C-alpha positions in Angstrom: -15.6 17.0 9.4 -11.9 17.1 10.3 -9.5 14.4 9.2 -6.1 13.8 10.7 -4.0 12.1 8.1 -0.7 10.5 9.4 1.8 9.5 6.7 2.4 11.5 3.6 4.7 9.3 1.5 4.2 8.1 -2.1 0.7 6.9 -1.4 -0.3 9.1 1.6 0.4 12.5 0.1 -1.9 12.2 -2.9 -4.6 10.5 -0.8 -4.5 13.3 1.7 -4.7 15.9 -1.1 -7.7 14.2 -2.7 -9.5 14.1 0.7 -8.9 17.8 1.1 -10.0 18.5 -2.5 -13.3 16.7 -1.7 -14.0 19.5 0.8 -13.0 17.9 4.1 -10.8 19.8 6.6 -7.5 17.9 6.6 -4.5 18.1 8.9 -1.4 16.2 7.8 1.6 14.9 9.7 4.7 13.0 8.6 7.7 12.1 10.7 9.8 13.8 8.0 8.0 17.2 7.9 9.4 18.0 4.4 7.3 15.3 2.9 4.1 16.9 4.3 5.0 20.5 3.4 3.9 20.3 -0.3 0.3 19.7 1.0 0.3 23.1 2.8 -1.9 24.6 0.0 -4.7 22.2 0.7 -4.2 21.0 4.2 -2.9 22.1 7.6 0.6 20.7 8.2 0.8 19.7 11.9 4.0 19.7 14.0 3.1 16.5 15.7 0.8 13.5 15.4 -0.9 14.7 18.6 -1.7 18.2 17.2 -3.0 16.7 14.0 -5.3 14.4 15.9 -6.5 16.8 18.5 -10.3 17.3 18.1 -10.3 15.4 14.7 -13.4 13.3 13.8 -11.4 10.8 11.8 -7.9 9.5 12.0 -6.3 8.0 8.9 -3.0 6.1 9.0 -1.0 5.4 5.8 2.4 4.3 7.0 5.1 1.7 6.0 4.4 -1.1 8.5 2.7 -2.1 11.7 5.3 -0.7 14.1 5.2 2.7 12.4 1.4 2.7 12.6 1.4 1.7 16.3 4.0 4.4 17.1 2.0 7.1 15.3 -1.3 6.0 16.9 0.2 6.1 20.3 1.7 9.6 19.7 -1.6 10.9 18.2 -3.5 9.7 21.3 -6.9 10.3 19.6 -10.0 11.0 21.7 -12.4 8.3 22.6 -15.0 7.9 19.9 -12.7 9.0 17.1 -13.1 6.9 13.9 -9.7 5.3 12.9 -9.3 4.3 9.3 -6.2 2.2 9.2 -5.3 2.1 5.5 -1.7 0.8 5.7 -0.8 -2.8 4.7 0.4 -4.3 8.0 -0.5 -8.0 7.9 -2.7 -10.1 10.1 -0.8 -10.0 13.4 -0.4 -6.2 13.4 -4.0 -5.7 12.4 -5.1 -7.6 15.5 -2.7 -5.6 17.7 -3.9 -2.3 16.3 -7.5 -3.3 16.7 -6.8 -4.1 20.3 -5.1 -0.8 20.9 -8.1 1.0 19.4 -10.5 -0.9 21.6 -8.5 0.0 24.7 -8.5 3.7 23.7 -12.2 3.7 22.9 -11.6 4.4 19.3 -13.7 2.9 16.4 -11.4 0.8 14.2 -11.8 0.2 10.5 -9.3 -2.0 8.8 -9.1 -0.5 5.3 -6.0 -1.3 3.2 -6.0 0.0 -0.4 -5.3 -1.7 -3.7 -3.3 0.4 -6.1 0.0 2.2 -6.4 1.2 5.8 -7.0 -0.7 6.7 -10.1 -4.1 5.4 -9.0 -3.6 7.2 -5.7 -2.9 10.5 -7.5 -6.0 9.9 -9.7 -8.3 8.9 -6.8 -8.7 5.5 -8.4 -7.7 3.2 -5.6 -9.8 0.4 -4.3 -10.6 0.3 -0.6 -10.9 -3.1 1.2 -12.8 -2.0 4.3 -13.8 -4.1 7.3 -15.1 -3.0 10.6 -18.4 -2.1 12.3 -21.3 -1.3 10.0 -22.2 1.8 12.0 -18.8 3.3 11.0 -19.7 3.1 7.3 -21.6 6.4 6.8 -18.8 8.5 8.5 -16.0 6.6 6.6 -17.7 6.9 3.2 -16.7 10.5 2.4 -13.0 9.7 3.0 -13.1 6.5 1.0 -15.1 8.1 -1.9 -12.4 10.9 -2.0 -9.5 8.4 -2.7 -11.1 5.4 -4.4 -13.1 4.4 -7.4 -14.5 1.4 -5.5 -14.9 0.4 -1.8 -15.8 -3.1 -0.7 -17.2 -3.6 2.8 -16.2 -7.1 3.9 -17.4 -7.6 7.4 -15.6 -7.6 10.7 -12.3 -5.8 11.0 -9.4 -7.9 9.7 -11.1 -9.2 6.6 -9.8 -6.3 4.6 -6.2 -7.1 5.5 -6.8 -10.8 4.6 -8.1 -10.0 1.2 -5.3 -7.5 0.6 -2.7 -10.3 1.3 -4.5 -12.5 -1.2 -4.3 -9.8 -3.9 -0.7 -9.0 -3.0 0.2 -12.7 -3.5 -1.1 -12.4 -7.0 0.6 -9.1 -7.8 3.9 -10.4 -6.5 3.8 -13.6 -8.4 2.7 -11.8 -11.6 5.5 -9.3 -11.3 8.1 -12.0 -10.6 6.7 -14.2 -13.4 7.0 -11.3 -15.9 10.6 -10.8 -14.8 11.5 -14.5 -15.2 9.9 -14.7 -18.6 11.7 -11.6 -19.8 15.0 -12.9 -18.3 14.6 -16.3 -19.8 13.9 -14.7 -23.2 17.2 -12.8 -23.0 19.1 -15.9 -21.9 17.7 -17.8 -24.9 18.7 -15.2 -27.4 15.0 -14.1 -27.9 14.2 -10.4 -28.0 12.4 -10.0 -24.6 10.0 -7.4 -26.1 8.6 -10.2 -28.2 7.1 -11.8 -25.0 5.0 -8.7 -24.3 4.1 -8.3 -28.0 3.0 -11.9 -28.2 0.7 -11.9 -25.2 -0.8 -8.5 -26.1 -4.5 -8.8 -26.9 -4.7 -12.5 -26.3 -6.0 -14.7 -23.6 -2.6 -14.5 -21.8 -2.6 -10.8 -21.7 -2.4 -8.9 -18.4 -2.0 -5.1 -18.3 0.2 -5.3 -15.2 2.8 -7.3 -17.2 3.1 -4.5 -19.7 3.5 -1.8 -17.0 6.1 -3.7 -15.0 7.7 -5.4 -18.0 8.1 -2.0 -19.7 10.1 -0.8 -16.8 12.2 -3.9 -16.7 13.1 -3.6 -20.4 13.9 0.1 -20.1 16.0 -0.4 -17.0 14.3 2.6 -15.5 12.5 2.1 -12.2 10.7 5.3 -10.9 9.0 4.2 -7.8 5.3 3.5 -8.2 5.6 1.0 -5.3 9.2 0.8 -3.9 10.9 -2.6 -3.8 11.6 -2.2 -0.1 7.9 -2.0 0.7 7.1 -4.8 -1.8 9.5 -7.0 0.1 7.7 -6.2 3.3 4.4 -7.1 1.8 5.9 -10.4 0.4 7.0 -11.3 3.9 3.5 -10.6 5.2 2.1 -13.0 2.6 4.5 -15.7 3.4 4.0 -15.3 7.1 0.2 -15.4 6.7 0.4 -18.6 4.6 2.3 -20.4 7.2 2.3 -24.2 6.8 -1.2 -24.2 5.3 -0.4 -23.3 1.7 2.8 -23.2 -0.4 2.9 -19.7 -1.8 5.9 -20.4 -4.0 5.3 -17.4 -6.2 5.4 -15.0 -3.3 8.5 -16.7 -1.9 10.3 -16.4 -5.2 9.3 -12.7 -5.5 10.5 -12.1 -1.9 13.9 -13.7 -2.7 14.4 -11.5 -5.7 13.1 -8.4 -3.9 15.4 -9.0 -1.0 18.4 -9.3 -3.3 17.5 -6.1 -5.0 17.0 -4.3 -1.7 20.3 -5.6 -0.4 22.1 -4.3 -3.5 20.8 -0.8 -2.9 17.7 -0.7 -5.0 15.0 -0.6 -2.3 13.8 2.8 -3.3 13.3 1.8 -6.9 10.0 0.4 -8.1 9.3 -3.3 -7.3 9.9 -4.1 -10.9 13.6 -3.8 -10.0 13.4 -7.4 -8.9 14.3 -8.0 -12.5 17.9 -7.1 -11.6 18.0 -10.1 -9.3 16.4 -12.4 -11.9 19.1 -11.3 -14.3 21.7 -11.9 -11.6 22.8 -8.3 -11.7 22.7 -8.1 -7.9 
């Protein structure tokens, strides 16, 4: 089975490598070819999206946003009957648009965003939130098993993206709340590390707070999930909520992320929103 994998960034590169290591024939393409070249030992590096997709059984997209996915899909022009695993986080509107494009092209569409960041991607420990036709499941399973520790099948296409936004709202609010708690501690003359020490092992403890909080306290932000992409995801959450629910936590995270991005920290990890909480940008 041949897999055409489009998008070899922070998440896509390790995902494509793990699919290849699982024994599938993988062709990779990235708009910036240099980001795909390190995969040459395990996959075929294609010169174009079209050459990657030609004759492939499965098309996987793992790109920054809806417009990038749509452009890559159009360029790839996969054959009718190809299974398309759309694993990027693109929000509700773009998921509907991409599903419509797939239907027009005669391509089987599975909406399958992933939960996890760089390290889980490298360790094949992602979670896949899959939604699409049940008959696509057997063919999609080897790809999902290669990248994930858990796959949930949620029904018709679009439900995966809906659940991903729900989970993103929680991650964004948690990261922002950690930053605000650490920032408040510093402002009150309390050692910020005491916050993390005090919640550790108790009912208030959350592992994610230690991961992101540790980066905030060190002032080092190697990108596990870049702030620029986190800001995109926060906008998708706010847009999806509309007037139906007040996602104040996501809106606060978005405000801080946008400030960090505008100050030139978009390529740093999303924990860099702490810079905005501390009014350093």
